[in-house]
N, C-alpha and C positions, 0 to 999 in steps of 0.2 A: 173696290173690293169691301166684303163685309167685316165685321169686327172679328168675329172667327172664334173658334171655340179653343181656349188653350189647354191643352193636353199634358205638358211638362216645362217646368219651370227651373231654370238654374239653380241650383243652391246657395245660400247666401255667403257660403265659404268656397264658392268656385275658382274665384281668383289664387285662392292659396292652394287649391288640389289640382289646377290642370295646367296642362303644357302652356296654354296660351296665356293662362295667368301668368306663369314665369317668366314668358316673352314680353309680356307687358313691364314687368319690374325691369327686366334687361334692357328694355328700352328706354326706360326713365333714366336709370343708371347711366347706360353707355351712349345714349343719342340726347339724354335729356327733353325726350318726347312724352307727355302725359295724357294719355286717352280716358274720356269718361266711360266708354260703353263701346261696344263692336260697330256701330254705325260709326262713329268717328275714326276709328281704327282702320276700315274699311276705306272710308274717303280718302286717308291720306296714303294707303298703300295703292289706289290708284291713281292719285294726283302725282304723287312722286316716285314715278318707278323705279330711279336708280336709287333713292333712298330705302324704298323698302325693300327691293330684291339684294342691295347688298347687307341689310339688316339680316335677311335670313342666311346670305353667305357665311356670315361673321357668327351668328347665334349659334347656327349649327357646326362652326370649327371645318369648313370645307379645306379638305386637303387638296392643295394645287402645287404643281412642280414650278410652273411659272405664273407669276402673279399677274390678273387680268388689267390691262390698260384702262379700262373704264369698265362702268356696269352695263352700259345701253350706248351703243356708238351712234345709232341713230333709231329716232322713235318713230318709224314707219311701219306701213305694213303694205304689201309683203316685204320684207327685207332687212326687219330688225335684228342688229347682231350683238348678240348677248356676250357679255364677260369676253371682248376680243384680246388674244394674247393669253388668255389663261389654259394650262393644262390640268386634265385631272383623269380619274377612272372612276366609270359609275360602281365597278363591282367592288373597287376597293373601300367604298363607303357602304357599301352593303354588307359586307365580310367583316367592318368594323365592329358592327353590333354592338353599340355602346352600353353600358348598364349589365352586359351577362358575363357570368362567369365562364370559363372554357367547359364545364360539365352542363351548365344550363341547357335544356333543350330549346331549338329554335325551330324546327320543321317537325312538325306531328302530322305525318299522310296518312289518310284510310282511303282504301279502294275495294271495289267490289272484285278485284280480281286477284288480290292477295291480302297477305296479313296484314296491320299496321307497322308502320315503319317511323320511328323517331331518329331523328338526328339532333346531336349537342353543336354548340356553337364550335368546338372543338373539331368534331366531326364532318361538319359541313365545309370549313375550311380546307381539312383534309382530303375530301372528295374533289374539290375544287382544285385544289394544287396536283391532285391526280391525273384528272382530265384535261386540265389545261397543259399539262405534259403530253399525255396523249394526241390533243390535237397538234400540238408541235411537231409529233412524230410523223404526223400525217399532212406535215408542211404547211397548216393554218399559221397565218401570221395578220399583221393589221391590214384591214382593207378586206379581206376575204369574207365570205359569207358561208354562215353553218347554219342548214337546217334542220328542224326537229319534226318529225312527224309522230308526234308522241301526247300523251298526255297529261294531266295534272299531277304528276309525280315528282319526286324527290331529283329524279336523272334527269329530268328535261330543265327543273331549276339549277342544276350543276353545271349543264351543259352551256347555260344561257350565262352565267355567271364566267364559267371559263373561256366563253368566247368573248366575252365583254374585257376581260383582264387581258387578252391579247390584244386588243384592239379591232378584233374581227367582228362583223355584225351578224345579229342572231334573227333568223324569222323562223316562228312556230305555226304549225296547222294541227287541230285537234285530228285525230285519226278517223272521226267520223266522216269528215270530210270527203267528198267525193273525190276520185282521180281527177276528174276535170278542172275541179275547182282548185286543186291543190298546184295542177301544172299552170294555169292560169295565171297563180299568183307567184310561183317559184321560176318559171322561164323568164321574168321580168328581172329578177334579181341574180341568177345564175349561179347559185351556192357551188361551192367545191366539196362540202362535205354533207352528208346526211345521214342523221341518226334517227333510225324508226322505228317501232316497235312491229312485233308479229300479230299482234292482235289484242283485245281485250273484252273484258266482262262487261255488260252494260244490264243489270239486274243478274238475273238470271239465264242470261243469254249468251252465250260466247259466238264472237263476231270475229273472224280470221281476217286479217287485213295484207296477206302477205302475197298476194295478186294485186292488190293495188299497189302497195311497195314496189312490186316488179314493175308496173305501167307508169308509175312516176319515175323510177330509174332510168327507164327506156327515154323519157320523153324529155331529161335532162342531160344533155350531153356535156354541159359543165361539170357535172360529178367527178371527183377523182377518186372519192372513198364512199361508201356506204356502211355503216355499222348498225347490225341489227340488236336490238333491245330486247331479250327475251322476255316477255310479259303475260304470254298467255301460253306458248307450248313449251318455251324452255331452252331454247337452242338459240345464240348469238353471241357477238364478239364484243359487249358493252365489258365486259370483265377486262379485254385486252388495252381496251382504251383508258380504262380508271386503274390500270395495273400499278403495283408497287413501283417507286421511282426517288431517285435523290434531288430531282431537280427540286429548287425551291418555289413557295409561290411569290408570284412578283405581278406588279402591275403598270402594263404600257402607257406612258402618260400621251393623252391625245386632246386635241383642241375642245373646246366646250362644245362644239355644235359635231363633233366626230359622230359618224352614223353608231348606234348602240344597238338598234333593232329597227326592222320595218314590220310595221302592221299594216292591215288591208280595211278598207270599208266593206261593208257588208255587198258593194257591187251587185245592186239589183240588175243594170243592165251594163254590158261591155264587160271590159277586162278590170277587174277590183282595182282601185287606188293605191299604189304601193307607199305608204305614208313612210318617211323615214324620220325617226325621233333620235335626238343627240344625246350625248351622254350627261352634258351638264344641265338641259332645259329639264329632263326628265327629275335627274337628283333635285336640283332645288325644289320644283314644281312638288314631287312625291314627299319631300323632308317636310315642306309646309303643310301639305293636307294632312298626311299621316300623323302628324304630330298635335299641329295647331287646330286643326277641324275635327278628326278624329279623335284625337286626344290619347295617342297609343304611346307606350313607352314600356320599358322592363317591366316585366310581370303581364304585361297583356299577351293574348294570345287571340289573334286576327285572323277571320275565316272570312271568305266571300266567295259563295258558289259561282263557280266559272270553269269554262276549258280554256286551255290553249291557245283556241282561237279567237279569244275576245280580250279585248284591252284591259277589262278587269283582272286578268292573271298578271300581266304584266304591274299594275297598281298594287296589285296583292304582295306581291313577292318583293317589294322593296322597302316592306315594314320593318325587316332586320336593321334597316338604315337607323331607324329610330329607337332599337333596342328592343323591340315588338315581335314575340315566335310567332311562325303562321301556321295557319292550319290549312291542308290540302286535302280535296276530296275528288275521287274520281270513280263515275259509276252512273247511277240513274237516281236522280234523287227522290222519284216518287218508288222507289222501291224498297222494304216489300209494301211500304204505304208512305205518306207524305209527313208523316211523323219520323222518318229514320234522320234526317238532317237535325233534328231537335233532339234526338236522343244522342247523336254525335257529339253535339255542342255541350251537353251535360258530361258526358264522358269526357271529353277533350277539355273542358275548364277553359271554352272559349268565352272572351270578355266583349267582344266585337262581331256579332253575326250579320254578316251582310249578303244580300242575295237579290232578286229581280221583283220588280212590282207581280210579274204573273204568279210567281211562286207565292207569294202572300195571299193574293185573292184566292189561289186554287186551295191554300190552307184554309181559308174562311170559308169557302163554299163547300170545304168538305167538313165543315164543324169541327176545326180542331183546335184543341187548349192546350199547347204545350207546356203553360206556366213555368217560366224560367226562374231560377233562383236570383240572388241579389249580385252574384258574380257576373252576371250579362248587363253590361252597362250601355251597351251601344247595339242597335240595328241599324242597317243601311241597306234603302231599297232604291235602284237605280233599272235601266232598260227600258222603261214605260213610265207614263206619268202614275204616281198612286194617289187613287181617289180618295175623297174623305172617310169611305168605311174600309178601307185596306189600314189607313192610320186608326180607328177605332178597334179595329181587330187587334191590332198589335199591344195594344194599352189595356184591351179587356182579357185577351186570351196568351198573351205573351209575358208581359212584365208592365205594371201600372209606372214603375220606378224608370224602365229603361229611355235613352235619348233616341229617338227615330229621326235618321236622317235619312231622307230623300233626297238624292242625288242626280243633279243630271249635267251631262257633260260630253264626252265622246271620245273614239278612236282616234280621231284627229288632234287632239289634244291631250290624250291618254291621261285623262284626269278627268273629274268635275269642277265646272265652275259655277255651280250653283249648290248648295248643299246645306250643311248644318255648321255650326261652331258650342263649345261648351257656355258661349255666353250669352247666347239669344234662346228663347223661348220655341216650344214648337207647336203650330196652330195646325189644327186639321186641316187636312187637303193640302196645305201649303208648304213649298219649299222654305226652309228657316232666313237663308240669306244669301248674298252673292260673297261669293270667297273672295277672299284676300288676294288682292294684286290682277282680279278678275273684273274689267270694267264692262260689265255686262248691261246692257239698255235694252229698250223696246223701243223701235221705230215705227213711225205710224207711215202711212203710204207716200207722203212727201219726204221722207226721209228724217223726221225729228222726232228726238225723245220724248217719249210720253210715261205719265205714271198714272195707274188706275185704270189705264184703257190698256186693250189689247193690241199687240204691234208684234213686228217680227223680231227675234232673240239675235241682236248683233253684239258682238266687241268690239269695243272703240278705241281699244289701245293694246299694243302689242303684249303678249304671254311668252317666258321663256320656252316653254312644252309646245309651242306651236311647230307644226313640221319644220325640219328642216329644208323638208321640199319633198318631191314624188321623186323615188327612183326611176334615173333615165329622163326625166323632164328637163334638158339640157337649160331650153331657155325660159323653164318656170312658165308656160303658158298654160299648161294642165292645173298647176297649182293655183294661179289667178283665176281662173276659170271657177274652180270648184267653190273658192270662198268669197271673192274679191268683187265678181262680174257685175253685181246688182247695184251696191254702193263702195265707189272707188275707195280705198284705202279704210275700208270697214269691213271686219270678217261679219259674213252672212253664213248664222248657222243651220237655218232651215227649220226652224221650231216657232210656233206662237206661244208668247209669254206676255204675262201680265205683272208689272212691278208694283206692290202697295205701298203706301206712302210710308209704313213700318219698314220696308224695305224685304219683304219676305216676297214671294214670287209663284205663280201657278203656270204650269205649261199644259197647252192644250192640244198637243199633237201637232203633226209634221207640217209645215205650212204651205208642203209641195203636194199636202194629201189634202187640201183645205175642202171645204163643204160651203159652196158659195148659195146660197139661196137669195136670189131676190137682190144682191148687193150687200148681203149678211154675211161675214166671213164665220164658218162655226167650226171649231174645232172638234176632232173626234174622241177625245180622252174622254168627255163627259158623256157623249153616245155610250160608250163601251162599259160606263161606270152605270147607267141606268138598265141598258139590255141585259148585261151579265149579271145583275144584281138578282135578275129573276129566276128562281128555281128551273125553271124550264129549259134556260140557256146556258151552255157550256161555254161556250167561245161566241164573237161575231165580228164582221169585218162592216165597215160603211164605205160607200164611194157615190160621190158625186160624178153624172156624166153632164158635160156642157150640152147644151141644145137648146132648142125653142124655150121662149121663156125663161121659167127657173130651172130649165134642164131638169135630170130625172136623179131621184136620190133612192141609190138601192142599198137593202140591208140585206146581208146574208148572215144565216145563225146557225150554229151548230149545237142539236138539242140533245140534251139526257137522256140515256138508255136508248132505248127504240121508239123516242117518241117521235109521232109525226107533226108536221107543221100544219095547222089548219085553222079556219078563219077564226075562230076562237081566240087561237093563241096572238093571228095577226092584230086582232083587236086590242087585246089584253096589252102586247107591247107598244102599239100605237099610241092608246090610253096613258101608258106609263111616262111613253116619251113626252107627251103633249102637257101630262101635269107637271111633270118634274122638270122639263126644260121650255119646250114654248111649241104652237103650232108649225113654225118653222122646219122643228127638228122630227115630223113625223114623215117617215120614208113614204116613197113614191109606192114602193114595191119592197116586200119583204118574201126572200126566199130562203128555203132551207138547203146547207150543203154538210159533207160528211166532215169536211176541215177547214180552217181557216191557214193559209200559206204563212210559215214561220220561219227565219232564219235559225241558225244554229242557236244563235245567242236570245233567243223566243220573240223577236220584234215581228209585229206583223209586218204582210208586205201590202199597204193600200195601194202605192203607186204602181206595183206590177199587176195586181188585179185592176185597177183603171184601165191601164194599157192594155190587157189582154181582152176586158170588154168591149173595147175600140177597137177591136181588131189586129192589134201586135200581135206576131207570132209570140210562143211561147220562150221559144229561145232568145227572142230579142227582148222580149219584156223582163227576164228575170235569168239570173245566175243561177240554174237549178242547182248546181254542185254545193253551194253555198246556203241550201234550204233543209230544214230539217226534216220537210214532208214534201217535197217537189211533184209528188203525183196529186197534189190537192187542186194544183194548177189547172190540171185537166177538165174538173169540173165549169171553171169558169171559161175555158173555152168552149166546152159543149154549149153553156147557156149563151155566150155571146154569138154563136151559130145559129141557135134556137131562135134567138128573139132579134 
């Protein structure tokens, strides 16, 4: 990896001002450990897993009803058992909101469907108390499943915390998910209670969901109660669920690995994987990330653009556990223009602005210059690799002093395992560091770790937030097959990564979407960086079709306005790829399409496109209900038939 351009350097007094600095002082005082810098701290955190995770438990003063018999019973994957014997409750720690006074705002919610809503610490606790009692009246108890077909609004958050406080298991789908997609998820977990909105506004468009809710109810025989949340039409019984009550707020002590919520993989084929996350694993992981990596605490306002169908929602809403307030947004982030979220950030006093790489790149392409004030300390990017020009835009157009943290992780661990930290600089186009307690490595084809070479992203030691398992996977076979079938005992994540000598990382795309040209593996991220850097190109997807010789490299582009793809533009794209990357990167064919298929969380679907191009029917190639634009697949089916 090259020397790299440094865009941000930790201030000289970073250890005095940051939460990770305070943690380092605590380690010296309470553990007799002294670390010169982040690299040494990270090494200790992955070499001494029991020592590190016990320090997180103690430093954040975890409330346990029964103390753990050990930190890590068996250091194996899969099957690691963390903090055996401990009982606790995730919701109790979130609602502790350390450092906040009862009348401090802790939830600031903005929506295109209604006026802004603010909840103080006292009001959030009061709402959870009432809804908890309401769920108990509906017969919900430990082990029951509570489902929410609801957007990123305070009621969804309150419902999740109320369910968790009872030891019930929560699952949410954003209301833009189609009926089939929702049913595929929830038939697997059989919820007894459904809370659903009647519709929502997306920009200036009203979207009625009453027919979808009726279809979902009809397909879930396990449901005992459905509660309607009036969000578009004004009729519903949420107020009944949240009615006044004398019942006190209490927290059911549950084992460390008791199911907190079920998240789902994008599920490009087959049924989505129902990934079960536990109370304790999520709690210790999120405390570590939010405080030590994102440097969040009392006085901060944390925002991440997400829906309730993406794990970043679950990550965002843990922030009150470290004393930070959260900002929720529901609606179209591009309405009435791409500047809307940046204006909201000013209005809400956001100190950490999280979003996706495609959003930042769209802002850059639109020529936006939000010019945020010094109150904004952090910008987070995830969902796809952020190329160097995305980094440059943040420092030129957003703020020269902000710390940009490009984050990589996943639904599978409900966190980022590569990101940033206050102690390390930001290099253009690179993820700053591997996160504490996450032994991320790059494996060569023979399964050996490599540095400064492209390799398969693996995790070679257990993390507490790895799934408790998959729902209904009684023998664990589906879970093993998902992560451990390539390297026994080692978690294979499915990305290409290069780890530099200095500890920074570059992710170059999904390893299952690899472009293999004459035996040389090419990542897709660098392709998109070059192609979408052209003014004429709005979006693109590249796939490699195996065949005789080198096979075929096919590039599909979405063009700006009513532009048509002609030979001049084809030559220009080929020239840019050859000059910026290499002759191997020049596609055999370039074709124009109206849209690139993406999931609801904006991820490109390279693998389903490749499957469709090689003859797989659309319904087998992709779970269309989980796509933002399922109609986009039809063009690739036509292309496959004609070619």
